[in-house]
Every structure is written in structure tokens, then in C-alpha cells.
C-alpha positions as CSV (number, residue, x, y, z in Angstrom):
1,M,-27.2,-6.8,-12.7
2,K,-26.5,-3.3,-14.2
3,H,-24.2,-3.5,-16.9
4,I,-22.9,-2.4,-20.3
5,F,-22.5,-4.8,-23.4
6,K,-20.6,-3.8,-26.4
7,Q,-20.4,-6.0,-29.3
8,G,-16.8,-6.7,-30.6
9,K,-15.5,-6.9,-34.1
10,Q,-16.8,-9.7,-36.2
11,G,-14.4,-12.6,-36.0
12,N,-12.7,-11.7,-32.7
13,G,-14.8,-14.0,-30.5
14,H,-13.5,-13.0,-27.2
15,T,-15.4,-11.1,-24.5
16,L,-13.9,-9.2,-21.6
17,L,-15.7,-9.2,-18.3
18,L,-14.9,-6.0,-16.6
19,L,-15.3,-5.8,-12.7
20,H,-14.5,-2.5,-11.1
21,G,-13.0,-1.5,-7.8
22,T,-14.8,-0.3,-4.7
23,G,-16.7,2.9,-5.5
24,G,-16.4,2.4,-9.2
25,D,-19.1,1.5,-11.8
26,E,-19.5,0.0,-15.2
27,Q,-17.8,2.8,-16.9
28,D,-14.5,2.7,-15.1
29,L,-12.5,-0.1,-16.9
30,L,-13.7,0.6,-20.4
31,P,-10.4,2.4,-21.2
32,I,-8.6,-0.7,-20.0
33,A,-10.5,-3.0,-22.1
34,D,-9.5,-0.8,-25.1
35,M,-5.9,-1.3,-24.1
36,I,-6.0,-5.0,-23.8
37,D,-8.2,-6.0,-26.7
38,P,-10.0,-3.2,-28.6
39,G,-11.7,-5.7,-30.9
40,A,-13.2,-7.8,-28.1
41,S,-16.7,-7.7,-26.9
42,V,-17.1,-6.0,-23.5
43,L,-19.4,-7.1,-20.6
44,S,-19.1,-4.4,-17.9
45,V,-20.8,-5.1,-14.7
46,R,-21.6,-2.9,-11.8
47,G,-21.5,-4.5,-8.2
48,N,-24.9,-5.0,-6.6
49,V,-23.8,-4.1,-3.0
50,D,-24.0,-0.4,-1.8
51,E,-21.4,0.3,1.0
52,N,-22.0,3.9,2.2
53,G,-22.9,4.9,-1.4
54,M,-19.9,3.0,-3.0
55,N,-20.5,0.2,-5.3
56,R,-19.1,-3.2,-4.3
57,F,-19.4,-6.8,-5.6
58,F,-19.7,-8.2,-2.0
59,R,-20.0,-7.1,1.5
60,R,-17.1,-6.9,4.0
61,L,-17.0,-6.8,7.8
62,Q,-14.2,-4.4,7.8
63,E,-11.1,-3.4,5.7
64,G,-9.6,-6.7,4.3
65,V,-12.2,-9.0,6.1
66,F,-14.7,-10.3,3.7
67,D,-18.2,-11.4,4.5
68,E,-17.8,-15.0,3.4
69,E,-21.6,-15.7,3.3
70,D,-22.2,-12.8,1.1
71,L,-19.2,-13.4,-1.1
72,I,-20.5,-17.0,-1.9
73,F,-24.0,-15.7,-2.5
74,R,-22.6,-12.8,-4.8
75,T,-20.3,-15.2,-6.6
76,K,-23.0,-17.5,-7.6
77,E,-25.2,-14.5,-8.7
78,L,-22.4,-13.3,-10.9
79,Y,-21.9,-16.8,-12.4
80,Q,-25.5,-17.2,-13.2
81,F,-25.5,-13.6,-14.7
82,L,-22.8,-14.5,-17.1
83,D,-24.7,-17.5,-18.3
84,E,-27.8,-15.5,-18.9
85,A,-25.9,-12.5,-20.5
86,A,-24.2,-15.0,-22.9
87,E,-27.5,-16.4,-24.0
88,E,-29.2,-12.9,-24.4
89,Q,-26.1,-11.2,-26.0
90,G,-25.0,-14.2,-28.2
91,F,-21.4,-14.3,-27.0
92,D,-19.2,-17.5,-26.6
93,R,-19.7,-18.2,-22.8
94,H,-16.2,-20.3,-23.1
95,K,-14.4,-17.3,-24.3
96,V,-14.9,-14.9,-21.5
97,T,-11.7,-13.4,-19.7
98,A,-12.3,-11.5,-16.5
99,V,-10.5,-8.1,-16.0
100,G,-11.1,-7.0,-12.4
101,Y,-9.5,-4.4,-10.2
102,S,-9.2,-4.5,-6.5
103,N,-12.8,-5.8,-5.2
104,G,-13.6,-6.7,-8.9
105,A,-10.5,-8.8,-9.0
106,N,-11.5,-10.5,-5.7
107,I,-14.9,-11.5,-7.0
108,A,-13.2,-12.8,-10.2
109,G,-10.9,-14.7,-8.2
110,S,-13.9,-16.1,-6.1
111,L,-15.4,-17.3,-9.5
112,L,-12.3,-19.4,-9.9
113,Y,-12.3,-20.7,-6.3
114,H,-15.9,-22.0,-6.5
115,Y,-16.5,-23.1,-10.1
116,E,-14.6,-25.4,-12.4
117,K,-13.4,-23.1,-15.4
118,P,-16.0,-20.4,-15.2
119,L,-13.8,-18.2,-17.3
120,N,-11.4,-18.7,-20.1
121,G,-8.7,-16.7,-18.2
122,A,-8.3,-13.9,-15.7
123,V,-6.6,-10.6,-15.4
124,L,-6.7,-9.9,-11.6
125,L,-5.3,-6.4,-10.7
126,H,-4.4,-6.0,-7.1
127,P,-6.5,-9.0,-5.8
128,M,-6.6,-10.6,-2.3
129,V,-7.1,-14.3,-1.6
130,P,-10.9,-14.7,-1.7
131,R,-11.3,-17.6,0.6
132,R,-9.0,-19.9,2.7
133,G,-9.2,-23.5,3.8
134,I,-11.3,-24.7,1.0
135,E,-10.6,-27.2,-1.8
136,L,-10.4,-25.5,-5.0
137,P,-11.8,-26.9,-8.3
138,Q,-9.5,-28.2,-11.0
139,M,-7.8,-25.2,-13.2
140,A,-5.7,-27.3,-15.4
141,D,-3.6,-24.7,-17.4
142,L,-6.2,-21.9,-16.8
143,P,-4.2,-18.8,-17.6
144,V,-4.2,-16.1,-15.0
145,F,-2.4,-12.9,-14.7
146,I,-1.9,-11.1,-11.4
147,G,-0.8,-7.4,-11.3
148,A,0.5,-6.5,-7.8
149,G,2.2,-3.7,-6.0
150,S,5.3,-4.4,-3.9
151,N,4.2,-1.8,-1.5
152,D,0.4,-2.2,-1.7
153,P,-1.0,-1.3,1.8
154,I,-4.3,-3.2,1.1
155,C,-3.0,-6.4,-0.7
156,S,0.3,-7.3,0.9
157,P,3.0,-9.2,-1.1
158,E,2.2,-12.3,1.1
159,E,-1.3,-12.1,0.0
160,T,-0.4,-12.3,-3.7
161,E,2.0,-14.9,-3.0
162,Q,-0.6,-17.1,-1.2
163,L,-3.0,-16.4,-4.2
164,E,-0.4,-17.5,-6.8
165,K,0.4,-20.6,-4.7
166,D,-3.3,-21.5,-4.4
167,L,-4.0,-21.0,-8.0
168,Q,-0.9,-22.9,-9.2
169,G,-1.8,-25.7,-6.8
170,A,-5.1,-26.3,-8.5
171,G,-3.4,-26.4,-11.9
172,A,-3.6,-22.8,-13.2
173,S,-0.8,-21.2,-15.2
174,V,0.0,-18.1,-13.2
175,E,2.1,-15.0,-14.2
176,V,2.6,-12.3,-11.5
177,Y,3.7,-8.8,-12.5
178,W,5.1,-6.7,-9.5
179,A,5.0,-2.9,-9.9
180,N,7.0,-0.7,-7.4
181,Q,3.7,0.9,-6.6
182,G,0.8,0.8,-4.0
183,H,-2.7,-0.1,-4.7
184,Q,-3.3,2.1,-7.6
185,L,-3.5,0.8,-11.3
186,T,-0.5,1.6,-13.4
187,R,0.0,1.7,-17.1
188,E,2.9,-0.6,-16.9
189,E,0.8,-3.4,-15.4
190,V,-2.0,-2.9,-17.9
191,D,0.7,-3.1,-20.7
192,H,2.1,-6.4,-19.3
193,A,-1.5,-7.8,-19.0
194,K,-2.0,-6.9,-22.6
195,T,1.2,-8.8,-23.6
196,W,0.0,-11.7,-21.5
197,Y,-3.4,-11.7,-23.0
198,E,-2.1,-11.8,-26.6
199,S,0.1,-14.7,-25.7
200,Y,-2.2,-16.8,-23.4
201,I,-5.8,-15.9,-24.6
202,K,-5.6,-14.8,-28.2
203,G,-2.6,-17.0,-29.0
204,E,-4.2,-20.1,-27.6
């Protein structure tokens, strides 16, 4: 997978996995990583799916309707890539926190839905429920931050509430921040994500 890897400050130990939204690329979330943990290593990945010239992490059948077969395949692809990248770059595979926006948040959520503790934690910014009607792996005390827009036209409040319920039901420790915004990323939610990260990831 096309990606950027930046080695963090010695002694930090944490790696941020950056996953962009539809139409983005591996450069998009680098400023967000600097806001959340400027000393962490960064692995920023470009989605392998091309939708009319826009990069995505998995196919969809229409707006808000995922191609589940492709989602499962691409989730496995990302999971295996993380293992390979950790070996190649030498970062701690057990200290990887995903920071995903929109489509990137959905593939990060899918990792949590399909694998047991694939991440040390996750910052999901405007995510949807990746799959329904499946049994989730155990997520005992896995920290998850969800940034949501109260009037998001793509991810409805009900979608966020269902995701929170699913994750908590599997044992995850979930914090939801509601911005009075639509689907766009706001500075306020990134600031809240940073505070959460410092408490639940770096403070562990």
C-alpha cells in the first residue's frame, strides 16, 4: 500500500496510523498527527480503491451503502500491511493508534469489528457503523474516541449512537464528542481528540 512513514522522537514509542477520507491521500492528515502527538511515529496510508479518480479504502455500492465483500477484503489487506510495516520500519505493533476521517474512520472501525485488539486505540472522526449483524471480537477496555457532527448529513446521530453501543457492548471504552457541525472536521474535535489521547493512550 502507498504510504508515508515518519520516525518519531526516541522514547515516544507510539505510532499514529493515519487514514484519510474519500478523495484524500497520505498527506491529508499529517497536520492532525502533529496536533495530536508531534513526537509519535506516523504511518499514513493511501487507500487502494479508485472511485472515479478519488482514493478510498474500500468500495461502496452507493452513498452510505458499503460493498461488504470488498470491505472485508480491504480490512484484511490493511491488517496484514500493518504487520508488515511494523516489521519493516521497526515500530511497536502493539502501540498503534488509528486516526481516521470519514472513509478512513470506517476502515479503522472495520479493523475493530473483525480482529481482536488490532489497534492500541482509535480516533474515529465522522465514522459510520462498518458492519451490522455480526459478533464482534472482545475489546476489553480498548480506548476509542468518536468525533461526530450533530447535523452531519452523511453520518447521522443515530449512526454514531449505534457505533458507540456496538463498541461498548464488546467492552471498549468509548468517548464521543459532538460538534455542532456537519461532516467537516473541526479544530475543536481535534483538540478534544488530543486531550483524550493524552489521557487514554499516552497516560496508560
